[in-house]
C-alpha positions as CSV (number, residue, x, y, z in Angstrom):
1,M,48.5,12.8,-11.2
2,H,50.5,12.2,-13.9
3,R,48.5,14.1,-15.9
4,Y,50.2,17.3,-13.8
5,R,53.3,16.4,-14.3
6,F,53.5,19.8,-16.3
7,L,53.3,21.5,-13.0
8,L,56.9,20.1,-12.2
9,W,58.6,21.4,-15.4
10,R,56.8,23.9,-16.5
11,P,57.7,26.8,-13.6
12,L,61.3,26.4,-15.8
13,Q,60.3,27.0,-18.9
14,L,59.3,30.4,-17.7
15,L,62.2,31.5,-15.9
16,P,63.8,32.8,-19.4
17,V,60.5,34.6,-20.0
18,L,60.7,36.5,-17.1
19,L,64.5,37.2,-17.3
20,G,63.7,38.4,-21.7
21,I,61.0,41.0,-19.8
22,S,63.5,42.2,-17.6
23,I,66.2,42.8,-19.9
24,L,63.7,44.6,-22.5
25,T,62.1,46.4,-19.2
26,F,65.8,47.8,-18.1
27,V,66.8,49.1,-21.8
28,M,63.6,50.9,-22.5
29,V,63.0,52.9,-19.1
30,R,66.6,53.9,-19.5
31,A,65.2,54.8,-23.3
32,I,62.7,57.0,-21.8
33,P,64.3,61.0,-22.4
34,G,65.1,62.9,-19.3
35,D,67.3,62.4,-16.2
36,P,66.3,61.2,-13.2
37,A,68.8,62.7,-11.2
38,R,68.0,66.1,-12.6
39,I,64.1,64.9,-12.2
40,L,64.7,64.4,-8.1
41,L,66.7,67.6,-7.6
42,G,64.7,70.0,-9.5
43,V,65.7,72.7,-12.1
44,R,67.5,74.7,-9.8
45,S,70.4,71.4,-9.4
46,T,73.9,72.1,-10.2
47,P,76.1,69.5,-11.7
48,E,77.8,68.9,-9.1
49,A,74.5,67.2,-7.0
50,I,73.1,66.1,-10.6
51,A,76.5,64.2,-10.5
52,R,76.5,63.0,-6.8
53,I,72.9,61.4,-6.9
54,R,74.5,59.8,-10.3
55,V,77.3,58.3,-8.7
56,Q,75.5,57.6,-5.6
57,Y,72.5,55.1,-7.6
58,G,74.7,53.7,-10.1
59,L,73.2,55.9,-13.1
60,D,77.3,56.7,-13.9
61,L,77.8,52.8,-14.8
62,P,77.4,51.2,-18.3
63,V,73.9,50.0,-18.5
64,W,75.3,46.5,-18.9
65,Q,76.9,47.0,-15.5
66,Q,73.5,48.2,-14.6
67,Y,72.0,45.0,-15.3
68,L,73.9,43.1,-13.7
69,Y,73.9,45.2,-10.4
70,F,69.7,44.9,-10.8
71,L,70.2,41.1,-11.4
72,R,72.3,40.7,-8.2
73,N,70.1,42.3,-5.8
74,L,67.3,40.2,-7.3
75,F,68.7,37.0,-6.9
76,H,69.7,38.6,-3.2
77,G,65.7,39.1,-3.1
78,E,66.1,43.4,-3.3
79,M,64.9,45.5,-6.1
80,G,67.0,48.5,-5.7
81,K,66.0,51.9,-3.5
82,S,63.4,54.1,-5.0
83,L,64.6,57.3,-6.3
84,I,61.8,59.4,-5.4
85,Y,60.0,57.4,-2.4
86,R,63.5,56.8,-0.9
87,V,62.5,53.9,0.1
88,D,63.0,50.1,-0.8
89,T,61.3,48.7,-4.0
90,L,60.1,45.6,-3.1
91,K,59.0,47.5,0.2
92,L,57.2,49.8,-1.4
93,I,55.5,47.2,-3.9
94,M,54.1,45.2,-1.4
95,S,52.6,48.7,0.2
96,R,50.7,49.1,-3.0
97,I,50.0,45.1,-4.1
98,E,46.8,45.0,-2.1
99,P,44.4,47.6,-4.0
100,T,45.8,46.0,-7.3
101,L,44.9,42.7,-6.3
102,Y,41.4,43.0,-5.2
103,L,40.8,45.1,-8.3
104,V,42.0,42.6,-10.5
105,L,39.8,39.3,-8.5
106,G,36.8,41.8,-8.1
107,S,37.0,42.6,-12.1
108,V,37.2,38.7,-12.9
109,V,34.2,37.6,-10.6
110,L,32.4,40.4,-11.3
111,A,33.4,39.2,-15.4
112,M,32.2,35.9,-15.1
113,L,28.9,36.9,-12.9
114,F,28.4,38.4,-16.7
115,T,29.7,36.0,-18.6
116,V,27.7,32.3,-17.8
117,P,24.8,33.7,-17.8
118,L,24.2,35.6,-20.3
119,A,26.7,33.5,-22.8
120,A,24.3,30.6,-21.6
121,G,21.0,33.0,-22.4
122,A,22.2,33.6,-25.6
123,A,23.2,29.8,-26.8
124,R,20.5,28.2,-25.4
125,H,18.3,30.9,-27.5
126,R,20.1,31.1,-30.3
127,G,18.6,33.3,-33.0
128,R,16.1,35.0,-31.0
129,L,16.0,38.3,-29.6
130,A,18.0,37.3,-26.5
131,D,20.4,36.0,-28.0
132,Q,20.7,39.2,-30.8
133,V,20.9,41.7,-27.9
134,I,23.2,39.6,-26.2
135,R,25.5,39.9,-29.3
136,L,24.4,43.4,-29.7
137,L,25.6,44.4,-26.1
138,S,29.3,42.1,-26.6
139,T,29.9,44.2,-29.8
140,I,29.6,47.4,-28.0
141,G,31.1,46.2,-24.9
142,L,34.5,45.7,-27.2
143,G,34.6,48.6,-28.7
144,L,34.6,50.9,-25.5
145,P,37.7,52.1,-24.1
146,A,38.6,51.8,-20.8
147,F,39.0,55.2,-19.5
148,W,36.3,56.4,-21.5
149,L,34.3,53.9,-19.4
150,A,35.4,54.4,-16.7
151,I,34.7,58.6,-16.6
152,M,31.2,57.7,-17.6
153,M,30.8,55.5,-14.5
154,I,31.8,58.2,-12.3
155,L,29.5,60.9,-14.6
156,L,26.8,58.1,-13.6
157,F,26.6,56.9,-10.5
158,S,29.3,58.9,-8.4
159,L,28.4,62.6,-9.7
160,S,24.8,62.3,-10.5
161,L,23.0,59.4,-8.2
162,G,25.8,59.7,-5.3
163,W,25.9,56.0,-4.8
164,F,29.2,55.4,-5.1
165,P,32.6,57.6,-4.5
166,V,34.7,59.1,-6.8
167,S,38.2,58.1,-5.8
168,G,39.7,56.6,-3.2
169,Y,39.8,53.5,-1.2
170,G,38.7,53.3,2.1
171,S,40.1,52.5,5.3
172,D,38.1,49.1,6.4
173,F,36.7,46.4,4.4
174,G,33.2,47.7,3.8
175,E,34.6,50.8,2.5
176,R,37.3,49.2,0.2
177,V,34.3,47.0,-1.3
178,H,32.1,50.5,-1.3
179,H,35.1,52.3,-3.2
180,L,36.2,49.3,-5.3
181,F,33.0,48.2,-6.8
182,L,32.6,51.2,-9.7
183,P,36.6,50.4,-10.6
184,C,35.7,47.0,-10.6
185,L,32.7,47.1,-12.7
186,T,33.8,48.8,-15.4
187,V,37.1,46.3,-16.0
188,A,34.6,43.3,-16.0
189,L,32.2,45.6,-18.5
190,A,34.8,45.2,-21.1
191,L,36.0,41.8,-20.3
192,S,33.0,40.4,-20.2
193,A,32.1,41.6,-24.0
194,V,35.0,39.3,-25.1
195,L,34.2,36.2,-22.7
196,T,30.4,35.8,-23.3
197,R,31.1,36.2,-27.2
198,N,33.7,33.0,-26.6
199,L,31.7,31.4,-24.1
200,R,28.6,31.1,-26.1
201,A,30.5,29.9,-29.4
202,S,31.9,26.5,-27.0
203,L,28.1,26.4,-25.7
204,L,26.4,26.0,-29.0
205,M,29.8,23.5,-30.2
206,E,29.5,21.6,-27.5
207,L,25.4,21.3,-27.6
208,Q,25.8,19.6,-30.9
209,N,28.0,16.8,-29.8
210,D,26.5,13.4,-30.0
211,Y,27.1,13.1,-26.2
212,V,24.3,15.7,-25.6
213,T,21.6,14.1,-28.1
214,A,22.5,10.4,-26.0
215,A,21.4,12.5,-22.9
216,R,18.4,13.7,-24.0
217,A,17.6,10.2,-25.7
218,R,17.7,8.8,-22.0
219,G,15.3,11.1,-20.9
220,Q,17.8,13.5,-18.8
221,N,16.4,16.8,-17.7
222,E,17.8,19.6,-20.6
223,N,18.7,21.5,-17.3
224,R,21.0,19.0,-16.1
225,I,22.5,18.4,-19.4
226,F,23.4,22.1,-19.7
227,W,24.5,22.8,-16.3
228,R,26.5,19.4,-15.6
229,H,27.8,18.4,-19.1
230,V,27.6,21.2,-21.7
231,M,28.7,24.1,-19.3
232,P,32.0,22.7,-17.6
233,N,33.3,21.2,-21.0
234,S,32.5,24.7,-22.5
235,L,34.5,26.7,-19.5
236,V,37.8,25.3,-20.9
237,P,38.8,27.5,-23.9
238,T,37.2,30.5,-21.7
239,V,39.2,29.6,-18.8
240,N,42.3,30.1,-21.5
241,L,41.0,32.9,-23.2
242,L,41.1,35.2,-20.1
243,A,44.1,33.8,-18.9
244,V,45.4,35.4,-22.4
245,N,43.4,38.5,-21.6
246,I,45.5,39.1,-17.8
247,G,48.1,40.9,-19.4
248,W,45.1,43.2,-21.0
249,L,43.3,43.8,-17.5
250,I,46.6,44.3,-15.6
251,G,46.7,47.2,-18.3
252,S,43.5,47.8,-17.5
253,T,43.9,48.7,-13.7
254,V,46.7,51.3,-14.8
255,V,44.4,53.0,-16.5
256,I,41.5,52.6,-14.0
257,E,43.8,53.3,-11.0
258,S,45.0,56.9,-12.3
259,V,41.2,57.6,-13.3
260,F,39.8,56.7,-10.1
261,A,43.2,57.7,-7.5
262,I,43.2,54.0,-6.1
263,P,46.7,53.6,-4.6
264,G,47.9,50.9,-6.2
265,M,50.9,49.3,-8.4
266,G,49.5,50.8,-11.9
267,Q,49.1,54.1,-10.6
268,L,52.4,53.9,-8.9
269,L,53.9,53.0,-12.2
270,V,52.4,55.9,-14.3
271,K,53.8,58.0,-11.2
272,A,57.2,56.5,-11.2
273,I,57.2,56.5,-15.5
274,I,56.9,60.3,-15.1
275,S,59.7,60.9,-12.6
276,R,61.6,58.4,-14.5
277,D,62.1,56.0,-10.9
278,Y,63.6,53.6,-12.7
279,M,63.9,50.6,-9.8
280,V,60.0,51.2,-9.3
281,V,59.3,50.7,-13.1
282,Q,61.5,48.0,-13.1
283,G,60.0,46.3,-10.0
284,V,56.4,46.5,-11.0
285,V,56.6,45.0,-14.8
286,L,58.4,42.5,-13.1
287,V,55.8,41.9,-10.6
288,F,53.6,42.2,-13.0
289,A,55.4,40.2,-15.6
290,L,55.2,37.1,-12.5
291,A,51.5,37.5,-11.9
292,T,50.7,37.1,-15.8
293,V,53.0,33.7,-15.3
294,A,51.3,32.4,-12.4
295,V,47.8,33.1,-13.9
296,N,48.3,31.2,-17.2
297,L,50.1,28.5,-15.4
298,L,46.6,28.5,-13.1
299,A,45.0,28.3,-16.1
300,D,46.5,25.4,-17.5
301,L,45.7,23.7,-14.0
302,L,42.3,24.6,-14.5
303,T,42.0,23.1,-17.8
304,V,43.4,20.1,-16.7
305,A,41.3,19.7,-14.1
306,L,37.5,20.6,-16.0
307,D,38.7,18.6,-18.7
308,P,40.6,15.1,-18.4
309,R,41.6,14.7,-21.7
310,V,43.9,17.1,-21.8
311,K,47.0,16.6,-21.5
312,L,49.9,19.1,-21.1
């Protein structure tokens, strides 16, 4: 169990990261042109009404003082009140977190379902037609923008074939799976292109190691060697690459949720930025940052579990 000691002190190292992200978000959001009070009240608002709104939400205070109030509320488990929705920001985010969570998890599962067999096929048939085709497809996948791929998916599978809904989230689990399959597939195709190339390279390196040659000399089955020994050792760098790409994955969900009209945190973030809803933007970005940090910690845990030689 001594290999897992990093779980005791790693979260403490991540606190400064979250603090830095909160400061940058706080400052950058307030650098966006436009007055939230004026946007909230409309073009016919009076200066007196705008001033009252600014006082009500503390927008008349200096930026550093607003940030201190934000931190104080955060330590008490609060993120302030939304300017547009007029509800508690944390409750608003919690009501939108489920669609985004399903989208991210579904995308990761589909990406790994594509990555493992494609990378295995490419590595075991190195230099042959299958390897060349898989490498070509992964290269093409690297150059496809998420929003363009989403639109193409809608045109093909929704409008032309009618297999999937154009937008929405559904009301029960079956409908949600039906609605989210196409968005998850869109993200997974782009993500698997990166992971496939990485896993293929790792597999080829592992296949050249001495323990593989020794196992073959002992007459062990080739499939057993590959799936029992080579694949688990090769997954370590791929798991770390997946953790690094979580930030990109979250960015993709913002775009995908807007294209497919999924009522998740990504769509909420876009609307909050447009309406200058400071509290919501800060809250969503902080939750995204916390999720990214948590996933990287989980990736470290999986790395240690997959490879006993690794010590963090």
